[in-house]
N, C-alpha and C positions, 0 to 999 in steps of 0.2 A: 204410774208416775215414773217408775224405773224405765219403762218402755219409752215414755216421752223424753226422759233424760237421754236415753240411748239414741233416740231419733235426733234430738237436738245436737248431741255429740257428733252423730253421723253427718248432720247438715254442716256443722262447723268443719269437719274433715273434708266434706265435699267442697265447701267454700275455699278451703286452703288448697285443695287439688285444682280447682278452677283458677285460683291465683297463680299456682305453679305452672299450669298449662299456658296461661297468659304470658307469664315470664319466659317460658320456653319458646312460645311463638314470637315474642319480641326478640329473643336471642337469635332465633332462626332468621328473622327479618334482618337483624344487624349483620349476621354472618353472610346472608345473601348479598347485602350491600357491600360488605368487605370483599367478597369474592368478585363481584362485578367490578369494583374499583381495582382490585388486584389484576383481573384479566385486562382491564383497560391499560393499566400501567405496563403490564407485560407486552401487550400489543404495541404500545408506544415505544417500549424498549426494543422490540423486534424491528420496528420501522427505523429507529435510530441506528441499530446494528446494520440493517440493510443499506442505509445511506453510507455508513462507514465503510462497508464492504465495497460499495460502488466507488467511493473515493480512493480506497486502497487499490482497486483494480485500475482506476484512472492513473494513479501514481505509478503503478507497474508499467502501464503503457508508455507513460512519459519516460520512465527509466529505460525501457527497451529502446525507445527512440534515441535517447541519449547514448546508449551503448552502441547503437547502429552508427550514430554520428561520430563517436570516438573511433569505432572500427574504420569508418570511411577516412577519418583524419589520419589514422595510422597508415592506411594504404597510400594516401597522398604523401605522407612523410617518407615512406619507403621508396616511392617513385622519385621524390626529390633527392633522396640519398643516392639512388642509382644515377640520376641526372648529374649530381655533383661528381660522382665517380667518373662518369663519362667525360665531363668537362675536365677533370684532373688528368684523365688519360689523354685527352686532346691536347692539353697544355704540355704534357710530357712529349707527345709527338711533335708539337710545334717547336719545343726546345731543341729536340733532336734535329729538326729541319733547319733551325737557325744555326746550330752548330755545324751542320753539313754545309750550309751556305757560307758560313764564315771560313770553314776549312777550304771550300772551293775558291773563295776570294783570295785567301792566303796563297793558294796554289797558283791562281791567275797572276797575282802580283809577282810571285816568284818567277813564273814563266815570262812575264813581261820584262822583269829585270834581267 
């Protein structure tokens, strides 16, 4: 009788162990599903980050082009400043020529008189 009781107790323990194994297996399945979902989310995040990097790289290219355009504009402005300086120098020369002509006319008038 004691042996039967011990065997019955052992069967109960084995049943509990089987239930525990089932629960562990269920937990493993859940963990595997979570890992798969997590990997999927990480992969999606990597794709988003790659797209963001591409957009940032495109933005850098646009900024580089803008900088080039600004540099070109600065060169044009410098050339315009030089041109204005040349025109101002030309005006000074013309003023001097006009003064010389006026002086010559005064001398001619004096000579004629």
